[in-house]
N, CA and C of each residue as an Amber inpcrd file, in Angstrom:
protein
   333
 -80.9280000-143.1800000 -12.4620000 -81.9680000-142.2330000 -12.1380000
 -81.7750000-141.6800000 -10.7210000 -81.4870000-142.5890000  -9.7900000
 -81.2690000-142.1750000  -8.4110000 -80.0470000-141.2640000  -8.3050000
 -79.0540000-141.5580000  -9.1140000 -77.8400000-140.7360000  -9.1150000
 -78.1390000-139.3030000  -9.5870000 -78.9690000-139.1630000 -10.6050000
 -79.3410000-137.8350000 -11.1080000 -80.1150000-137.0440000 -10.0600000
 -80.9980000-137.7000000  -9.3500000 -81.7630000-137.0340000  -8.2960000
 -80.8230000-136.5810000  -7.1850000 -79.8580000-137.4280000  -6.8230000
 -78.8990000-137.0630000  -5.7810000 -78.0490000-135.8730000  -6.2240000
 -77.6150000-135.8530000  -7.4860000 -76.8270000-134.7370000  -7.9950000
 -77.6430000-133.4460000  -8.0200000 -78.9030000-133.5410000  -8.3980000
 -79.7760000-132.3710000  -8.3940000 -79.9600000-131.8360000  -6.9720000
 -80.1630000-132.7220000  -6.0300000 -80.2870000-132.3110000  -4.6310000
 -79.0250000-131.6400000  -4.1200000 -77.8610000-132.1900000  -4.4800000
 -76.5880000-131.6050000  -4.0610000 -76.3960000-130.2280000  -4.6840000
 -76.7740000-130.0720000  -5.9410000 -76.6550000-128.7720000  -6.6060000
 -77.5450000-127.7340000  -5.9330000 -78.7380000-128.1270000  -5.5340000
 -79.6290000-127.2020000  -4.8360000 -79.0670000-126.8040000  -3.4760000
 -78.4850000-127.7530000  -2.7690000 -77.8830000-127.4410000  -1.4760000
 -76.7010000-126.4860000  -1.6280000 -75.8670000-126.7070000  -2.6200000
 -74.7110000-125.8430000  -2.8390000 -75.1210000-124.4460000  -3.2890000
 -76.2020000-124.3500000  -4.0400000 -76.6500000-123.0280000  -4.4720000
 -77.1550000-122.2040000  -3.2840000 -77.6310000-122.8450000  -2.2440000
 -78.0750000-122.1280000  -1.0500000 -76.9050000-121.5030000  -0.3000000
 -75.7110000-122.0720000  -0.4290000 -74.5260000-121.5360000   0.2420000
 -74.0190000-120.2560000  -0.4180000 -74.4780000-119.9430000  -1.5850000
 -73.9990000-118.7920000  -2.3450000 -74.4970000-117.4640000  -1.7880000
 -75.3860000-117.4780000  -0.8080000 -76.0120000-116.2490000  -0.3520000
 -75.2660000-115.5630000   0.7980000 -74.1160000-116.0600000   1.2270000
 -73.3660000-115.4410000   2.3130000 -72.7180000-114.1700000   1.7930000
 -72.8910000-113.0860000   2.5490000 -72.3880000-111.7900000   2.1300000
 -71.3640000-111.2930000   3.1470000 -70.1760000-110.9580000   2.7020000
 -69.1320000-110.4280000   3.5680000 -68.8780000-108.9840000   3.1560000
 -68.8770000-108.0850000   4.1410000 -68.6310000-106.6850000   3.8380000
 -67.5140000-106.1650000   4.7360000 -66.9120000-105.0840000   4.3210000
 -65.8890000-104.4180000   5.1180000 -66.0760000-102.9150000   4.9590000
 -65.4970000-102.2000000   5.8930000 -65.6700000-100.7540000   5.8750000
 -64.3760000-100.0970000   6.3290000 -63.9640000 -99.0650000   5.6430000
 -62.7930000 -98.2890000   6.0270000 -62.8840000 -96.9330000   5.3500000
 -62.0560000 -96.0230000   5.7940000 -62.0410000 -94.6800000   5.2290000
 -61.0450000 -94.6560000   4.0620000 -61.4980000 -94.5150000   2.8140000
 -60.5820000 -94.5450000   1.6720000 -59.6340000 -93.3450000   1.6230000
 -59.9090000 -92.2940000   2.3900000 -59.0360000 -91.1210000   2.3920000
 -57.7880000 -91.3230000   3.2550000 -57.7670000 -92.3760000   4.0680000
 -56.6280000 -92.6250000   4.9520000 -55.5120000 -93.3030000   4.1660000
 -54.2890000 -92.7770000   4.3220000 -53.1140000 -93.3620000   3.6870000
 -52.5520000 -94.4340000   4.6230000 -52.8130000 -95.6980000   4.3140000
 -52.3920000 -96.7830000   5.1840000 -50.8810000 -97.0190000   5.1340000
 -50.1840000 -96.3880000   4.2050000 -48.7270000 -96.5240000   4.1390000
 -48.0500000 -95.8560000   5.3360000 -48.7500000 -94.9840000   6.0300000
 -48.1670000 -94.2940000   7.1770000 -48.0800000 -95.1820000   8.4190000
 -48.7870000 -96.3020000   8.4260000 -48.8070000 -97.1900000   9.5880000
 -47.7150000 -98.2460000   9.4780000 -47.0100000 -98.4640000  10.5780000
 -45.9500000 -99.4820000  10.6250000 -46.2860000-100.5940000  11.6130000
 -46.9520000-100.2360000  12.7170000 -47.2870000-101.2220000  13.7370000
 -48.7840000-101.2190000  13.9940000 -49.2790000-102.3190000  14.5020000
 -50.6950000-102.4440000  14.8070000 -50.8570000-103.2350000  16.0990000
 -52.0200000-103.0680000  16.7260000 -52.3220000-103.8050000  17.9390000
 -53.8070000-104.0370000  18.0710000 -54.1730000-105.0380000  18.8570000
 -55.5730000-105.3690000  19.0560000 -56.1920000-104.4540000  20.0980000
 -57.3560000-103.9210000  19.7980000 -58.1500000-103.1780000  20.7660000
 -59.0950000-104.1840000  21.4150000 -59.1560000-104.1950000  22.7320000
 -59.9890000-105.1750000  23.4360000 -61.4520000-104.7970000  23.4000000
 -62.3280000-105.7240000  23.1730000 -62.0860000-107.0900000  22.7130000
 -61.7610000-107.1040000  21.2180000 -60.8850000-108.0060000  20.8310000
 -60.4360000-108.0590000  19.4410000 -61.5830000-108.3940000  18.4860000
 -62.4500000-109.2920000  18.9080000 -63.6010000-109.6870000  18.0840000
 -64.8680000-109.4650000  18.9000000 -65.7900000-108.7170000  18.3310000
 -67.0920000-108.5080000  18.9620000 -68.1530000-109.2010000  18.1330000
 -69.0500000-109.8740000  18.8100000 -70.1140000-110.6230000  18.1400000
 -71.4340000-109.8910000  18.3140000 -72.1420000-109.7280000  17.2170000
 -73.4710000-109.1200000  17.2370000 -74.4260000-110.0430000  16.4910000
 -75.4200000-110.6200000  17.0800000 -75.8260000-110.4800000  18.4640000
 -74.8900000-111.2630000  19.3810000 -74.8440000-110.8630000  20.6340000
 -73.9560000-111.4740000  21.6210000 -74.6890000-112.6390000  22.2890000
 -74.8960000-113.6970000  21.5090000 -75.5840000-114.8800000  22.0160000
 -74.6440000-116.0720000  21.9240000 -74.8460000-117.0760000  22.7730000
 -73.9680000-118.2530000  22.7320000 -73.9620000-118.9760000  21.3850000
 -75.0560000-118.8760000  20.6290000 -75.0910000-119.5530000  19.3300000
 -74.1540000-118.8840000  18.3300000 -73.9360000-117.5860000  18.4740000
 -73.0830000-116.8430000  17.5420000 -71.6720000-116.7050000  18.0970000
 -71.5790000-116.3870000  19.3740000 -70.2780000-116.1540000  20.0080000
 -69.5610000-117.4850000  20.1650000 -68.4070000-117.5850000  19.5410000
 -67.6990000-118.8490000  19.4880000 -66.2070000-118.5700000  19.5710000
 -65.5090000-119.1870000  20.5050000 -64.0710000-118.9910000  20.6730000
 -63.2770000-119.4090000  19.4520000 -63.6810000-120.4860000  18.8010000
 -62.9650000-120.9460000  17.6090000 -63.1190000-119.9500000  16.4630000
 -64.3080000-119.4020000  16.3030000 -64.5310000-118.3990000  15.2620000
 -63.6890000-117.1630000  15.5310000 -63.6610000-116.7080000  16.7860000
 -62.8510000-115.5390000  17.1480000 -61.3760000-115.8040000  16.8590000
 -60.9030000-116.9940000  17.1950000 -59.5060000-117.3440000  16.9430000
 -59.1950000-117.3250000  15.4420000 -60.0950000-117.8150000  14.6290000
 -59.8780000-117.8290000  13.1780000 -59.8570000-116.4110000  12.6040000
 -60.7340000-115.5450000  13.0990000 -60.7600000-114.1540000  12.6310000
 -59.4590000-113.4660000  13.0020000 -59.0080000-113.6490000  14.2360000
 -57.7660000-113.0280000  14.7090000 -56.5770000-113.5240000  13.8900000
 -56.5020000-114.8230000  13.6410000 -55.3780000-115.3790000  12.8650000
 -55.3960000-114.8740000  11.4270000 -56.5680000-114.8320000  10.8110000
 -56.6680000-114.3820000   9.4160000 -56.2840000-112.9170000   9.2860000
 -56.7780000-112.0950000  10.1930000 -56.4690000-110.6660000  10.1230000
 -54.9920000-110.4070000  10.4170000 -54.4380000-111.1040000  11.4010000
 -53.0120000-110.9640000  11.7160000 -52.1520000-111.3280000  10.5090000
 -52.5220000-112.3970000   9.8430000 -51.7830000-112.8460000   8.6580000
 -51.8310000-111.8050000   7.5490000 -53.0140000-111.2330000   7.3060000
 -53.1560000-110.2270000   6.2530000 -52.3690000-108.9610000   6.5680000
 -52.3800000-108.5320000   7.8140000 -51.6180000-107.3420000   8.1870000
 -50.1130000-107.5960000   8.0570000 -49.6750000-108.7880000   8.4420000
 -48.2600000-109.1450000   8.2980000 -47.8410000-109.1550000   6.8290000
 -48.7000000-109.6750000   5.9660000 -48.3990000-109.7290000   4.5370000
 -48.2950000-108.3390000   3.9250000 -48.9450000-107.3750000   4.5370000
 -48.9110000-106.0030000   4.0280000 -47.7990000-105.1680000   4.6640000
 -46.8950000-105.8310000   5.4020000 -45.7210000-105.1580000   5.9340000
 -45.8810000-104.5250000   7.2970000 -47.0260000-104.6800000   7.9320000
 -47.2070000-104.1460000   9.2730000 -46.7690000-105.1880000  10.2900000
 -46.2410000-104.7460000  11.4130000 -45.8400000-105.6730000  12.4590000
 -46.6750000-105.4120000  13.7010000 -46.9520000-106.4780000  14.4260000
 -47.7530000-106.3320000  15.6330000 -46.8900000-105.7160000  16.7220000
 -47.3980000-104.6620000  17.3440000 -46.6630000-103.9590000  18.3930000
 -46.5880000-104.8210000  19.6510000 -45.5420000-104.6130000  20.4130000
 -45.4150000-105.3010000  21.6990000 -46.5720000-104.8750000  22.6040000
 -46.9770000-105.7420000  23.5320000 -48.1220000-105.4020000  24.3930000
 -47.9400000-104.1000000  25.1750000 -46.7120000-103.7310000  25.4970000
 -46.4940000-102.5030000  26.2760000 -46.3420000-101.2640000  25.3940000
 -46.1880000-101.4490000  24.0820000 -45.9790000-100.3170000  23.1710000
 -47.3100000 -99.8230000  22.6130000 -47.3360000 -98.5580000  22.2070000
 -48.5310000 -97.9860000  21.5890000 -48.4130000 -98.1520000  20.0720000
 -49.3450000 -98.8820000  19.4460000 -49.2650000 -99.0980000  17.9970000
 -49.7190000 -97.8750000  17.2000000 -49.3400000 -97.8570000  15.9250000
 -49.8040000 -96.8080000  15.0160000 -51.2840000 -97.0040000  14.6620000
 -51.7370000 -98.2350000  14.6940000 -53.0800000 -98.5840000  14.2390000
 -53.7090000 -99.5650000  15.2210000 -54.8980000 -99.2310000  15.7240000
 -55.6550000-100.1460000  16.5720000 -56.6130000-100.9360000  15.6940000
 -56.7540000-102.2320000  15.9490000 -57.6070000-103.1060000  15.1500000
 -58.6620000-103.7530000  16.0460000 -59.9100000-103.7050000  15.5960000
 -61.0110000-104.3640000  16.2840000 -61.9910000-104.8440000  15.2170000
 -62.4970000-106.0460000  15.3720000 -63.4070000-106.6030000  14.3780000
 -64.7880000-106.8170000  14.9880000 -65.7810000-106.7750000  14.1210000
 -67.1650000-107.0440000  14.5060000 -67.6880000-108.1440000  13.5990000
 -68.2090000-109.1740000  14.2000000 -68.8310000-110.2630000  13.4490000
 -70.3320000-110.1370000  13.6540000 -71.0270000-109.7100000  12.6050000
 -72.4640000-109.4750000  12.6770000 -73.1670000-110.5890000  11.9040000
 -74.0620000-111.2580000  12.5820000 -74.8120000-112.3420000  11.9630000
 -76.2800000-111.9410000  11.9430000 -76.8750000-111.9760000  10.7750000
 -78.2850000-111.6260000  10.6260000 -78.9830000-112.7170000   9.8320000
 -80.1390000-113.0710000  10.2790000 -80.9470000-114.0610000   9.5850000
 -82.0620000-113.3130000   8.8690000 -82.0030000-113.3340000   7.5530000
 -83.0140000-112.6120000   6.7790000 -83.7140000-113.5680000   5.8320000
 -84.9530000-113.2650000   5.6050000 -85.7200000-114.0210000   4.6290000
 -86.2100000-113.0600000   3.5570000 -86.1860000-113.5270000   2.3360000
 -86.6520000-112.7020000   1.2220000 -87.8770000-113.3780000   0.6280000
 -88.9150000-112.6090000   0.4830000 -90.1410000-113.1490000  -0.0840000
 -90.2910000-112.6280000  -1.5080000 -90.4490000-113.5410000  -2.4150000
 -90.6350000-113.1900000  -3.8230000 -92.0400000-113.6190000  -4.2210000
 -92.7850000-112.6870000  -4.7680000 -94.1630000-112.9640000  -5.1630000
 -94.2870000-112.8490000  -6.6780000 -94.9100000-113.8310000  -7.2620000
 -95.1660000-113.8170000  -8.7080000 -96.6780000-113.7880000  -8.9050000
 -97.1320000-112.8900000  -9.7540000 -98.5520000-112.7900000 -10.0450000
 -98.8180000-113.3880000 -11.4220000 -99.8530000-114.1480000 -11.4770000
-100.2460000-114.7800000 -12.7260000-101.6870000-114.4000000 -13.0100000
-101.9180000-113.8060000 -14.1580000-103.2830000-113.4200000 -14.5350000
-103.7560000-114.3380000 -15.6390000-104.8820000-114.8980000 -15.4210000
-105.4820000-115.7660000 -16.4370000-106.7150000-115.0630000 -16.9830000
-106.7850000-114.9530000 -18.2640000-107.9370000-114.3250000 -18.9150000
-108.6130000-115.3920000 -19.7590000-109.8700000-115.5980000 -19.4960000
-110.6310000-116.5970000 -20.2460000-111.5340000-115.8660000 -21.2450000
-111.3910000-116.1810000 -22.4850000-112.1870000-115.5380000 -23.5190000
-113.1440000-116.5500000 -24.1110000
């Protein structure tokens, strides 16, 4: 019985993790095949809001590594620091805390 309660609690906790939303934005009219080199625009990662709880060096490092890896896999090479790249890259990490209120109305009719 205790095991079932623990499993139910774990399932509820895991279902709460499902609400993270990741979005991206780019211009679909741009032909990305024209780009060969890329470089970071300073600052490479911007945090919104810019608070110590959100701004984290480890998070910035992970974003930079993941994006660098994806660009490399797509055939782009990172330009030397003194060279001008074909494509400038800058990321924004936006964290928002939202609450959703759901209201259910129940009407009871007594006859």
